[in-house]
MOPAC internal coordinates of N, CA, C and O (Angstrom, degrees):
PM7 1SCF
backbone

  N    0.0000 0     0.00 0     0.00 0    0    0    0
  C    1.4449 1     0.00 0     0.00 0    1    0    0
  C    1.3996 1   112.01 1     0.00 0    2    1    0
  O    1.2310 1   121.75 1   -48.77 1    3    2    1
  N    1.3071 1   114.25 1   131.23 1    3    2    1
  C    1.4742 1   120.86 1   175.33 1    5    3    2
  C    1.4504 1   109.54 1   -95.82 1    6    5    3
  O    1.2310 1   118.95 1   -49.64 1    7    6    5
  N    1.4130 1   119.60 1   130.36 1    7    6    5
  C    1.5630 1   127.57 1   177.62 1    9    7    6
  C    1.3652 1   106.82 1  -110.98 1   10    9    7
  O    1.2310 1   122.41 1   -48.38 1   11   10    9
  N    1.3429 1   112.99 1   131.62 1   11   10    9
  C    1.4416 1   119.30 1   175.76 1   13   11   10
  C    1.5421 1   108.38 1  -128.94 1   14   13   11
  O    1.2310 1   120.29 1   -56.55 1   15   14   13
  N    1.3154 1   117.05 1   123.45 1   15   14   13
  C    1.5147 1   124.30 1  -179.47 1   17   15   14
  C    1.4807 1   108.63 1  -103.12 1   18   17   15
  O    1.2310 1   117.02 1   -51.54 1   19   18   17
  N    1.3426 1   123.28 1   128.46 1   19   18   17
  C    1.3966 1   129.77 1   173.84 1   21   19   18
  C    1.5269 1   108.99 1  -125.91 1   22   21   19
  O    1.2310 1   122.48 1   -33.89 1   23   22   21
  N    1.3895 1   112.86 1   146.11 1   23   22   21
  C    1.4440 1   124.15 1   174.04 1   25   23   22
  C    1.4470 1   114.69 1  -129.26 1   26   25   23
  O    1.2310 1   121.39 1   -24.74 1   27   26   25
  N    1.3610 1   114.94 1   155.26 1   27   26   25
  C    1.4643 1   114.39 1   173.17 1   29   27   26
  C    1.4865 1   106.42 1   -86.21 1   30   29   27
  O    1.2310 1   121.95 1    -2.00 1   31   30   29
  N    1.3478 1   113.86 1   178.00 1   31   30   29
  C    1.5420 1   117.11 1  -177.78 1   33   31   30
  C    1.4193 1   114.60 1   -66.69 1   34   33   31
  O    1.2310 1   117.63 1   170.71 1   35   34   33
  N    1.3658 1   122.12 1    -9.29 1   35   34   33
  C    1.5203 1   122.66 1  -178.40 1   37   35   34
  C    1.5216 1   109.80 1   -92.83 1   38   37   35
  O    1.2310 1   118.08 1   178.07 1   39   38   37
  N    1.0588 1   121.26 1    -1.93 1   39   38   37
  C    1.6115 1   124.68 1  -177.35 1   41   39   38
  C    1.6516 1   108.07 1  -101.41 1   42   41   39
  O    1.2310 1   120.99 1   -52.98 1   43   42   41
  N    1.2469 1   115.72 1   127.02 1   43   42   41
  C    1.4840 1   124.16 1  -174.09 1   45   43   42
  C    1.6028 1   105.75 1  -103.39 1   46   45   43
  O    1.2310 1   122.83 1   -16.08 1   47   46   45
  N    1.2389 1   112.17 1   163.92 1   47   46   45
  C    1.5599 1   123.23 1   172.09 1   49   47   46
  C    1.5966 1   113.06 1    70.77 1   50   49   47
  O    1.2310 1   121.25 1  -135.31 1   51   50   49
  N    1.2206 1   115.22 1    44.69 1   51   50   49
  C    1.4887 1   124.67 1  -170.82 1   53   51   50
  C    1.5154 1   105.59 1   -58.75 1   54   53   51
  O    1.2310 1   116.28 1   125.77 1   55   54   53
  N    1.3362 1   124.67 1   -54.23 1   55   54   53
  C    1.4964 1   120.15 1  -175.54 1   57   55   54
  C    1.5162 1   116.34 1   -59.18 1   58   57   55
  O    1.2310 1   120.04 1   132.62 1   59   58   57
  N    1.3417 1   117.53 1   -47.38 1   59   58   57
  C    1.4579 1   118.38 1   171.73 1   61   59   58
  C    1.3489 1   113.50 1   -59.43 1   62   61   59
  O    1.2310 1   116.86 1   135.46 1   63   62   61
  N    1.3420 1   123.57 1   -44.54 1   63   62   61
  C    1.4268 1   121.24 1   179.09 1   65   63   62
  C    1.5060 1   115.65 1   -67.54 1   66   65   63
  O    1.2310 1   120.75 1   143.76 1   67   66   65
  N    1.3448 1   116.18 1   -36.24 1   67   66   65
  C    1.4630 1   119.12 1   172.80 1   69   67   66
  C    1.4656 1   111.87 1   -52.68 1   70   69   67
  O    1.2310 1   119.24 1   125.48 1   71   70   69
  N    1.2598 1   119.06 1   -54.52 1   71   70   69
  C    1.4577 1   124.12 1  -177.59 1   73   71   70
  C    1.4885 1   111.16 1   -59.85 1   74   73   71
  O    1.2310 1   118.86 1   130.18 1   75   74   73
  N    1.3571 1   119.78 1   -49.82 1   75   74   73
  C    1.4087 1   126.19 1  -178.35 1   77   75   74
  C    1.5007 1   114.99 1   -59.15 1   78   77   75
  O    1.2310 1   121.85 1   128.51 1   79   78   77
  N    1.3771 1   114.06 1   -51.49 1   79   78   77
  C    1.4200 1   121.20 1  -177.34 1   81   79   78
  C    1.5223 1   114.05 1   -72.13 1   82   81   79
  O    1.2310 1   120.34 1   146.61 1   83   82   81
  N    1.3631 1   116.96 1   -33.39 1   83   82   81
  C    1.4132 1   121.84 1   173.93 1   85   83   82
  C    1.5266 1   113.27 1   -62.20 1   86   85   83
  O    1.2310 1   120.10 1   141.54 1   87   86   85
  N    1.3467 1   117.42 1   -38.46 1   87   86   85
  C    1.4310 1   121.30 1   179.17 1   89   87   86
  C    1.5526 1   110.95 1   -69.60 1   90   89   87
  O    1.2310 1   124.06 1   138.58 1   91   90   89
  N    1.4062 1   109.82 1   -41.42 1   91   90   89
  C    1.4711 1   115.44 1  -178.73 1   93   91   90
  C    1.5217 1   112.85 1   -64.41 1   94   93   91
  O    1.2310 1   120.05 1   137.72 1   95   94   93
  N    1.3755 1   117.50 1   -42.28 1   95   94   93
  C    1.4483 1   122.13 1   176.95 1   97   95   94
  C    1.5569 1   109.62 1   -58.86 1   98   97   95
  O    1.2310 1   118.77 1   132.98 1   99   98   97
  N    1.3168 1   119.96 1   -47.02 1   99   98   97
  C    1.4347 1   121.93 1  -178.70 1  101   99   98
  C    1.5003 1   110.79 1   -65.54 1  102  101   99
  O    1.2310 1   119.75 1   142.60 1  103  102  101
  N    1.3703 1   118.09 1   -37.40 1  103  102  101
  C    1.4148 1   118.67 1  -179.78 1  105  103  102
  C    1.5767 1   112.02 1   -68.50 1  106  105  103
  O    1.2310 1   122.25 1   132.90 1  107  106  105
  N    1.3901 1   113.29 1   -47.10 1  107  106  105
  C    1.4947 1   119.20 1  -179.49 1  109  107  106
  C    1.5348 1   114.40 1   -69.88 1  110  109  107
  O    1.2310 1   118.49 1   149.83 1  111  110  109
  N    1.2577 1   120.48 1   -30.17 1  111  110  109
  C    1.5540 1   122.76 1   177.66 1  113  111  110
  C    1.4714 1   112.56 1  -100.01 1  114  113  111
  O    1.2310 1   118.06 1  -168.81 1  115  114  113
  N    1.2874 1   121.31 1    11.19 1  115  114  113
  C    1.4625 1   125.83 1  -179.83 1  117  115  114
  C    1.5409 1   110.72 1   -49.18 1  118  117  115
  O    1.2310 1   117.76 1   136.88 1  119  118  117
  N    1.2337 1   121.86 1   -43.12 1  119  118  117
  C    1.4781 1   119.20 1  -174.49 1  121  119  118
  C    1.6166 1   109.66 1   -70.87 1  122  121  119
  O    1.2310 1   120.31 1   165.82 1  123  122  121
  N    1.3339 1   117.01 1   -14.18 1  123  122  121
  C    1.4847 1   117.71 1   178.14 1  125  123  122
  C    1.5126 1   110.11 1  -102.47 1  126  125  123
  O    1.2310 1   117.85 1  -164.14 1  127  126  125
  N    1.2604 1   121.69 1    15.86 1  127  126  125
  C    1.3993 1   127.89 1  -168.88 1  129  127  126
  C    1.5362 1   110.25 1   -60.91 1  130  129  127
  O    1.2310 1   120.77 1   136.55 1  131  130  129
  N    1.2983 1   116.14 1   -43.45 1  131  130  129
  C    1.4959 1   120.62 1   179.55 1  133  131  130
  C    1.5704 1   113.82 1   -69.45 1  134  133  131
  O    1.2310 1   120.15 1   158.52 1  135  134  133
  N    1.2735 1   117.32 1   -21.48 1  135  134  133
  C    1.4404 1   122.36 1  -176.38 1  137  135  134
  C    1.5695 1   112.48 1  -100.54 1  138  137  135
  O    1.2310 1   117.62 1   152.68 1  139  138  137
  N    1.2646 1   122.13 1   -27.32 1  139  138  137
  C    1.4650 1   127.05 1  -177.77 1  141  139  138
  C    1.5389 1   109.76 1   -97.82 1  142  141  139
  O    1.2310 1   124.35 1   -54.95 1  143  142  141
  N    1.3662 1   109.26 1   125.05 1  143  142  141
  C    1.4273 1   116.20 1   178.61 1  145  143  142
  C    1.6199 1   113.90 1   -92.10 1  146  145  143
  O    1.2310 1   120.61 1   146.06 1  147  146  145
  N    1.4082 1   116.43 1   -33.94 1  147  146  145
  C    1.3150 1   119.77 1   176.60 1  149  147  146
  C    1.5250 1   116.02 1  -155.01 1  150  149  147
  O    1.2310 1   121.41 1   -35.38 1  151  150  149
  N    1.3819 1   114.92 1   144.62 1  151  150  149
  C    1.3852 1   119.31 1   179.54 1  153  151  150
  C    1.5401 1   108.64 1  -123.37 1  154  153  151
  O    1.2310 1   123.34 1   -50.06 1  155  154  153
  N    1.3849 1   111.20 1   129.94 1  155  154  153
  C    1.5844 1   110.11 1   175.70 1  157  155  154
  C    1.4948 1   105.85 1  -116.76 1  158  157  155
  O    1.2310 1   118.61 1   -45.51 1  159  158  157
  N    1.3079 1   120.26 1   134.49 1  159  158  157
  C    1.3785 1   127.13 1   173.10 1  161  159  158
  C    1.4696 1   113.17 1  -113.61 1  162  161  159
  O    1.2310 1   119.53 1   -51.34 1  163  162  161
  N    1.2480 1   118.50 1   128.66 1  163  162  161
  C    1.5004 1   122.20 1  -177.02 1  165  163  162
  C    1.5245 1   107.77 1  -120.62 1  166  165  163
  O    1.2310 1   119.42 1   -54.90 1  167  166  165
  N    1.2815 1   118.71 1   125.10 1  167  166  165
  C    1.4681 1   122.31 1   178.68 1  169  167  166
  C    1.5994 1   105.20 1  -111.35 1  170  169  167
  O    1.2310 1   123.01 1   -29.73 1  171  170  169
  N    1.3325 1   111.84 1   150.27 1  171  170  169
  C    1.4952 1   113.01 1   177.05 1  173  171  170
  C    1.5216 1   103.86 1  -158.54 1  174  173  171
  O    1.2310 1   122.82 1   -23.96 1  175  174  173
  N    1.3975 1   112.21 1   156.04 1  175  174  173
  C    1.4012 1   118.70 1   174.31 1  177  175  174
  C    1.5805 1   108.77 1  -118.55 1  178  177  175
  O    1.2310 1   119.26 1   -78.03 1  179  178  177
  N    1.2255 1   119.02 1   101.97 1  179  178  177
  C    1.3931 1   130.48 1  -159.84 1  181  179  178
  C    1.7455 1   107.36 1   -65.84 1  182  181  179
  O    1.2310 1   121.66 1   150.91 1  183  182  181
  N    1.3163 1   114.43 1   -29.09 1  183  182  181
  C    1.4918 1   114.51 1  -177.21 1  185  183  182
  C    1.5495 1   112.53 1  -105.96 1  186  185  183
  O    1.2310 1   121.93 1  -172.37 1  187  186  185
  N    1.4120 1   113.91 1     7.63 1  187  186  185
  C    1.5476 1   115.66 1   177.28 1  189  187  186
  C    1.4524 1   109.61 1    58.98 1  190  189  187
  O    1.2310 1   117.89 1    56.54 1  191  190  189
  N    1.2432 1   121.63 1  -123.46 1  191  190  189
  C    1.4762 1   128.61 1  -167.02 1  193  191  190
  C    1.4561 1   107.04 1   -89.03 1  194  193  191
  O    1.2310 1   117.20 1   167.80 1  195  194  193
  N    1.3797 1   122.93 1   -12.20 1  195  194  193
  C    1.3618 1   121.60 1   176.54 1  197  195  194
  C    1.5531 1   111.89 1   -85.59 1  198  197  195
  O    1.2310 1   123.08 1   -31.41 1  199  198  197
  N    1.2885 1   111.71 1   148.59 1  199  198  197
  C    1.6181 1   116.19 1   179.77 1  201  199  198
  C    1.5227 1   104.70 1   -82.61 1  202  201  199
  O    1.2310 1   122.59 1   -38.76 1  203  202  201
  N    1.2509 1   112.65 1   141.24 1  203  202  201
  C    1.5006 1   121.26 1   172.98 1  205  203  202
  C    1.5489 1   111.36 1  -156.20 1  206  205  203
  O    1.2310 1   122.91 1   -31.71 1  207  206  205
  N    1.2849 1   112.02 1   148.29 1  207  206  205
  C    1.5094 1   114.69 1  -179.35 1  209  207  206
  C    1.5007 1   108.96 1   -72.65 1  210  209  207
  O    1.2310 1   121.09 1   -41.52 1  211  210  209
  N    1.3246 1   115.53 1   138.48 1  211  210  209
  C    1.3760 1   124.96 1  -178.88 1  213  211  210
  C    1.4612 1   114.12 1    45.97 1  214  213  211
  O    1.2310 1   116.94 1  -129.12 1  215  214  213
  N    1.3320 1   123.43 1    50.88 1  215  214  213
  C    1.3797 1   132.31 1  -175.89 1  217  215  214
  C    1.6254 1   114.04 1   -97.59 1  218  217  215
  O    1.2310 1   121.68 1   173.13 1  219  218  217
  N    1.3564 1   114.38 1    -6.87 1  219  218  217
  C    1.5131 1   117.47 1  -177.82 1  221  219  218
  C    1.5576 1   104.22 1   -94.84 1  222  221  219
  O    1.2310 1   121.00 1   -48.49 1  223  222  221
  N    1.2512 1   115.69 1   131.51 1  223  222  221
  C    1.5139 1   118.71 1  -172.97 1  225  223  222
  C    1.4758 1   104.92 1  -119.90 1  226  225  223
  O    1.2310 1   120.67 1   -37.66 1  227  226  225
  N    1.3672 1   116.32 1   142.34 1  227  226  225
  C    1.3745 1   125.14 1   173.11 1  229  227  226
  C    1.5089 1   109.81 1  -128.18 1  230  229  227
  O    1.2310 1   117.60 1   -56.96 1  231  230  229
  N    1.2717 1   122.18 1   123.04 1  231  230  229
  C    1.4956 1   125.71 1   173.82 1  233  231  230
  C    1.4966 1   106.59 1  -118.05 1  234  233  231
  O    1.2310 1   123.62 1   -49.61 1  235  234  233
  N    1.4129 1   110.67 1   130.39 1  235  234  233
  C    1.4311 1   113.87 1   173.33 1  237  235  234
  C    1.5473 1   108.73 1  -120.78 1  238  237  235
  O    1.2310 1   123.66 1   -48.03 1  239  238  237
  N    1.2646 1   110.59 1   131.97 1  239  238  237
  C    1.5493 1   120.05 1   178.70 1  241  239  238
  C    1.5000 1   109.64 1  -114.12 1  242  241  239
  O    1.2310 1   119.72 1   -57.72 1  243  242  241
  N    1.3018 1   118.14 1   122.28 1  243  242  241
  C    1.4847 1   120.22 1   175.59 1  245  243  242
  C    1.4811 1   111.83 1  -113.90 1  246  245  243
  O    1.2310 1   122.01 1   -44.62 1  247  246  245
  N    1.3530 1   113.76 1   135.38 1  247  246  245
  C    1.4380 1   118.90 1  -175.58 1  249  247  246
  C    1.5746 1   104.76 1  -117.38 1  250  249  247
  O    1.2310 1   121.57 1   -47.29 1  251  250  249
  N    1.4035 1   114.59 1   132.71 1  251  250  249
  C    1.4935 1   122.74 1   177.68 1  253  251  250
  C    1.4958 1   102.73 1  -119.90 1  254  253  251
  O    1.2310 1   124.05 1   -21.47 1  255  254  253
  N    1.2413 1   109.83 1   158.53 1  255  254  253
  C    1.6134 1   119.29 1  -179.30 1  257  255  254
  C    1.6459 1   106.95 1   -67.46 1  258  257  255
  O    1.2310 1   122.84 1   -52.14 1  259  258  257
  N    1.2442 1   112.17 1   127.86 1  259  258  257
  C    1.4898 1   122.72 1   168.81 1  261  259  258
  C    1.6054 1   108.83 1    68.11 1  262  261  259
  O    1.2310 1   119.25 1  -155.09 1  263  262  261
  N    1.3924 1   119.03 1    24.91 1  263  262  261
  C    1.3777 1   125.72 1   179.55 1  265  263  262
  C    1.4624 1   108.89 1  -137.03 1  266  265  263
  O    1.2310 1   120.07 1   -27.15 1  267  266  265
  N    1.3034 1   117.46 1   152.85 1  267  266  265
  C    1.4122 1   125.11 1   178.29 1  269  267  266
  C    1.4911 1   107.72 1   -70.93 1  270  269  267
  O    1.2310 1   119.54 1   -30.28 1  271  270  269
  N    1.3360 1   118.49 1   149.72 1  271  270  269
  C    1.4291 1   120.00 1  -178.80 1  273  271  270
  C    1.5521 1   112.21 1   -67.95 1  274  273  271
  O    1.2310 1   122.27 1   -32.49 1  275  274  273
  N    1.2615 1   113.25 1   147.51 1  275  274  273
  C    1.6011 1   120.06 1   170.90 1  277  275  274
  C    1.4813 1   109.15 1  -106.78 1  278  277  275
  O    1.2310 1   122.03 1   -50.28 1  279  278  277
  N    1.3495 1   113.73 1   129.72 1  279  278  277
  C    1.4929 1   121.99 1  -176.15 1  281  279  278
  C    1.4901 1   105.42 1  -131.43 1  282  281  279
  O    1.2310 1   122.50 1   -40.13 1  283  282  281
  N    1.3507 1   112.81 1   139.87 1  283  282  281
  C    1.5166 1   120.19 1   168.03 1  285  283  282
  C    1.5551 1   105.59 1  -136.29 1  286  285  283
  O    1.2310 1   123.68 1   -16.87 1  287  286  285
  N    1.3046 1   110.55 1   163.13 1  287  286  285
  C    1.4185 1   122.32 1  -178.71 1  289  287  286
  C    1.6158 1   114.10 1  -136.14 1  290  289  287
  O    1.2310 1   120.55 1   -49.26 1  291  290  289
  N    1.2184 1   116.55 1   130.74 1  291  290  289
  C    1.5296 1   114.97 1   176.57 1  293  291  290
  C    1.4764 1   108.67 1  -128.10 1  294  293  291
  O    1.2310 1   120.47 1   -21.13 1  295  294  293
  N    1.2958 1   116.72 1   158.87 1  295  294  293
  C    1.4335 1   124.88 1   171.77 1  297  295  294
  C    1.5973 1   115.82 1  -125.06 1  298  297  295
  O    1.2310 1   118.32 1   -43.33 1  299  298  297
  N    1.1906 1   120.81 1   136.67 1  299  298  297
  C    1.4569 1   121.60 1  -179.20 1  301  299  298
  C    1.5594 1   108.71 1  -153.25 1  302  301  299
  O    1.2310 1   122.08 1     2.17 1  303  302  301
  N    1.3658 1   113.63 1  -177.83 1  303  302  301
  C    1.4146 1   122.57 1  -176.46 1  305  303  302
  C    1.5149 1   109.52 1   -73.46 1  306  305  303
  O    1.2310 1   119.77 1   148.57 1  307  306  305
  N    1.3422 1   118.05 1   -31.43 1  307  306  305
  C    1.5018 1   119.88 1  -171.86 1  309  307  306
  C    1.5342 1   106.22 1  -133.60 1  310  309  307
  O    1.2310 1   117.82 1   -26.12 1  311  310  309
  N    1.3216 1   121.76 1   153.88 1  311  310  309
  C    1.4152 1   128.22 1   177.56 1  313  311  310
  C    1.5794 1   106.42 1   -52.54 1  314  313  311
  O    1.2310 1   121.56 1   127.90 1  315  314  313
  N    1.3538 1   114.61 1   -52.10 1  315  314  313
  C    1.4086 1   122.24 1  -172.45 1  317  315  314
  C    1.6214 1   109.57 1   -56.41 1  318  317  315
  O    1.2310 1   121.64 1   131.54 1  319  318  317
  N    1.3519 1   114.48 1   -48.46 1  319  318  317
  C    1.4431 1   113.73 1  -177.87 1  321  319  318
  C    1.4027 1   110.02 1   -70.30 1  322  321  319
  O    1.2310 1   114.09 1   146.59 1  323  322  321
  N    1.3071 1   128.79 1   -33.41 1  323  322  321
  C    1.3575 1   133.60 1   178.65 1  325  323  322
  C    1.5625 1   106.73 1   -63.43 1  326  325  323
  O    1.2310 1   119.26 1   137.64 1  327  326  325
  N    1.3794 1   119.01 1   -42.36 1  327  326  325
  C    1.3831 1   124.93 1   177.34 1  329  327  326
  C    1.5011 1   115.66 1   -55.85 1  330  329  327
  O    1.2310 1   122.87 1   131.05 1  331  330  329
  N    1.4751 1   112.10 1   -48.95 1  331  330  329
  C    1.4402 1   118.43 1  -170.86 1  333  331  330
  C    1.5556 1   107.59 1   -78.20 1  334  333  331
  O    1.2310 1   118.83 1   155.63 1  335  334  333
  N    1.2141 1   119.83 1   -24.37 1  335  334  333
  C    1.4904 1   122.23 1   177.08 1  337  335  334
  C    1.5264 1   106.04 1   -74.47 1  338  337  335
  O    1.2310 1   119.61 1   138.06 1  339  338  337
  N    1.3935 1   118.35 1   -41.94 1  339  338  337
  C    1.4239 1   118.42 1   175.97 1  341  339  338
  C    1.4695 1   116.61 1   -64.27 1  342  341  339
  O    1.2310 1   121.17 1   140.58 1  343  342  341
  N    1.4029 1   115.37 1   -39.42 1  343  342  341
  C    1.5245 1   120.20 1  -177.91 1  345  343  342
  C    1.5446 1   110.89 1   -65.60 1  346  345  343
  O    1.2310 1   122.72 1   140.80 1  347  346  345
  N    1.4318 1   112.39 1   -39.20 1  347  346  345
  C    1.4760 1   113.03 1   173.87 1  349  347  346
  C    1.6409 1   114.46 1   -66.12 1  350  349  347
  O    1.2310 1   118.52 1   142.23 1  351  350  349
  N    1.2109 1   120.42 1   -37.77 1  351  350  349
  C    1.4030 1   124.29 1   176.05 1  353  351  350
  C    1.5922 1   110.96 1   -62.46 1  354  353  351
  O    1.2310 1   123.82 1   133.31 1  355  354  353
  N    1.3409 1   110.28 1   -46.69 1  355  354  353
  C    1.5705 1   113.69 1  -177.14 1  357  355  354
  C    1.5446 1   107.45 1   -63.53 1  358  357  355
  O    1.2310 1   119.83 1   138.64 1  359  358  357
  N    1.3541 1   117.92 1   -41.36 1  359  358  357
  C    1.4559 1   119.30 1  -174.54 1  361  359  358
  C    1.5626 1   106.72 1   -64.35 1  362  361  359
  O    1.2310 1   119.88 1   136.42 1  363  362  361
  N    1.3322 1   117.83 1   -43.58 1  363  362  361
  C    1.5046 1   120.97 1   173.53 1  365  363  362
  C    1.5604 1   113.48 1   -51.98 1  366  365  363
  O    1.2310 1   122.55 1   131.92 1  367  366  365
  N    1.3455 1   112.72 1   -48.08 1  367  366  365
  C    1.4001 1   123.64 1  -178.38 1  369  367  366
  C    1.5330 1   113.99 1   -62.54 1  370  369  367
  O    1.2310 1   122.71 1   134.35 1  371  370  369
  N    1.3384 1   112.42 1   -45.65 1  371  370  369
  C    1.5350 1   118.04 1   172.86 1  373  371  370
  C    1.4245 1   113.54 1   -63.18 1  374  373  371
  O    1.2310 1   118.73 1   136.64 1  375  374  373
  N    1.3759 1   120.03 1   -43.36 1  375  374  373
  C    1.3760 1   122.52 1   178.25 1  377  375  374
  C    1.5085 1   111.65 1   -56.91 1  378  377  375
  O    1.2310 1   119.92 1   131.47 1  379  378  377
  N    1.3045 1   117.76 1   -48.53 1  379  378  377
  C    1.5145 1   125.67 1   179.04 1  381  379  378
  C    1.5331 1   110.75 1   -57.34 1  382  381  379
  O    1.2310 1   121.43 1   132.91 1  383  382  381
  N    1.3181 1   114.87 1   -47.09 1  383  382  381
  C    1.4800 1   122.79 1  -175.30 1  385  383  382
  C    1.5835 1   104.76 1   -63.82 1  386  385  383
  O    1.2310 1   120.89 1   131.11 1  387  386  385
  N    1.3226 1   115.90 1   -48.89 1  387  386  385
  C    1.5527 1   116.22 1  -172.62 1  389  387  386
  C    1.5155 1   109.66 1   -67.12 1  390  389  387
  O    1.2310 1   120.27 1   150.89 1  391  390  389
  N    1.3421 1   117.10 1   -29.11 1  391  390  389
  C    1.4742 1   125.94 1   179.71 1  393  391  390
  C    1.4929 1   107.30 1   -65.38 1  394  393  391
  O    1.2310 1   120.38 1   133.03 1  395  394  393
  N    1.3233 1   116.87 1   -46.97 1  395  394  393
  C    1.3809 1   121.00 1  -179.67 1  397  395  394
  C    1.4764 1   112.54 1   -70.93 1  398  397  395
  O    1.2310 1   118.59 1   147.47 1  399  398  397
  N    1.3207 1   120.28 1   -32.53 1  399  398  397
  C    1.5371 1   119.62 1   170.17 1  401  399  398
  C    1.4965 1   116.35 1   -62.99 1  402  401  399
  O    1.2310 1   121.02 1   144.45 1  403  402  401
  N    1.4225 1   115.65 1   -35.55 1  403  402  401
  C    1.4490 1   119.99 1   175.81 1  405  403  402
  C    1.4045 1   114.59 1   -66.36 1  406  405  403
  O    1.2310 1   121.52 1   147.52 1  407  406  405
  N    1.3840 1   114.69 1   -32.48 1  407  406  405
  C    1.4226 1   120.95 1  -174.05 1  409  407  406
  C    1.5245 1   111.70 1   -72.20 1  410  409  407
  O    1.2310 1   121.79 1   158.90 1  411  410  409
  N    1.3299 1   114.17 1   -21.10 1  411  410  409
  C    1.5316 1   115.37 1   176.67 1  413  411  410
  C    1.3473 1   115.18 1   -95.33 1  414  413  411
  O    1.2310 1   120.10 1   180.00 1  415  414  413

């Protein structure tokens, strides 16, 4: 599984974040490793330098062989919280998708 981390210009600490979130994605999605070919994580701060409630965005897009990509987006107060909410949503979505595939 290839993991790609992307940030907008308002997010700092890219190399540290890249390593941390890459490992977290691999750990959290390990049970889907044989089905998932690529995961893209996009982080953004929608209010830039201004403070705002739930202005940190995390979008996770998962690609599987011969299937359309699955993408979800969450917003939270911090990048980390947004990430963990997104990873839980994508795990549920992947589980549902794979169950439907097995049923056919």
